[in-house]
N, C-alpha and C positions, 0 to 999 in steps of 0.2 A: 475329749469333750464330755462333760458330764450331763446329767439329765436337766440341770438348771440352765445350762447353756442352750440346750435344745428347746426348753420352754421359752427362753428369751427369743430364740429364732422364730418359733411358732407365733408368739405374740407380735413380734415386729412384722412378720409376713401378713398376719391377720389385719393389723392396722394399715399396712401399706396397700394391700389389695382391697380392703374395705369389706370383705366377706370371706366365708369359708364354706365350701360345698364339695361333697364327693358326688360325681355324676350318678344320677338315679336316686339321690337322697335330698333332703331339705337344705336350703341355703340359710346361713346365719350371717347377719350384718353386724359389723363391728360398731359398737356404741361408744364404749369407754373402758378404761382399765382402772382398777382400784389397787390398793396395796396388796390384796390377796386374791383377787379374782378379775375376770374379764366379763363385761356385760355385752351380750349379743342380743340382737333382735331376731325373733323367730319370724317365719313367713306369715304366721297368723297375727303378727303385730305385738305379741307379748315378749317381754324381756326374759332372757335366761341368764342367770348369774352362774358363771362357771368358775369354781374355785381352782386356783393354781394347783392345790394339792391333788385334786382329781386328775388334772391334766398330767401331772408328774407321775401318778399311778399308771396312766396309760402309756406314757413314755417308757417307764420301766418295764412294763409288760412287753412292749414292742422290742426293747433292747434285749430282753431275755430270750424272746422268740419272735424274730421278725416275720415269721410266717403268719402271725396274727394280723399283720398289716393288710393282707389280701382278703381276709375274712370280714364278715359283716360286723356291725356295731355290737351285736349280742355277745361277741367274744370278749368284749371289755369287762364282762361280768367277772372274769378271772381276776381282774384288778380291782374288784369291789366297786365298780362303776355301774350303778343300777338305775338311777333316775335321770341323769343328764347325759345319757349315752350319745344321742345324736349330735349335740354340739361338740362334745369331746371327740367323737369319731371324725367329724369334719375338721376340727382344729388339728388333730394328729396327722391328718392327711395333707396339711399344708407343707409338710416336709416329705421328701421322697423316702422310700423304704431304705435306700442306701444310707441315709443319715442314721437310722436305727441299726442297720447291719454293721456299720463301722464301729459303733459303740459296742455291739455284741462281740465283735472280734477282739476289740481291745480288752474287754472283760475276760475273755477266754484266755488271752495271752498272759494274764497276771498270775 
């Protein structure tokens, strides 16, 4: 399973649940999806446009080092995610850490 498949699973789960939230952090409500991003509604009522490319960067970070999954959103800076950290952090946590670990193991066995 590559990172684009994981992205598809995240987007499908986001739409199905209608929201993404890590306990203790803000909730983001699914609004709609475009060709290259997902639109989420922040708790303050403003929309956040989250590019698929940024989510893919986070997926790849978690695949390389699944330990980042347990850390806070500031650790996404390693993946060059600086300004839309909170929605991406919430979206990435729609999958379990095992989804990223399995990809990490597959990459190591190649």
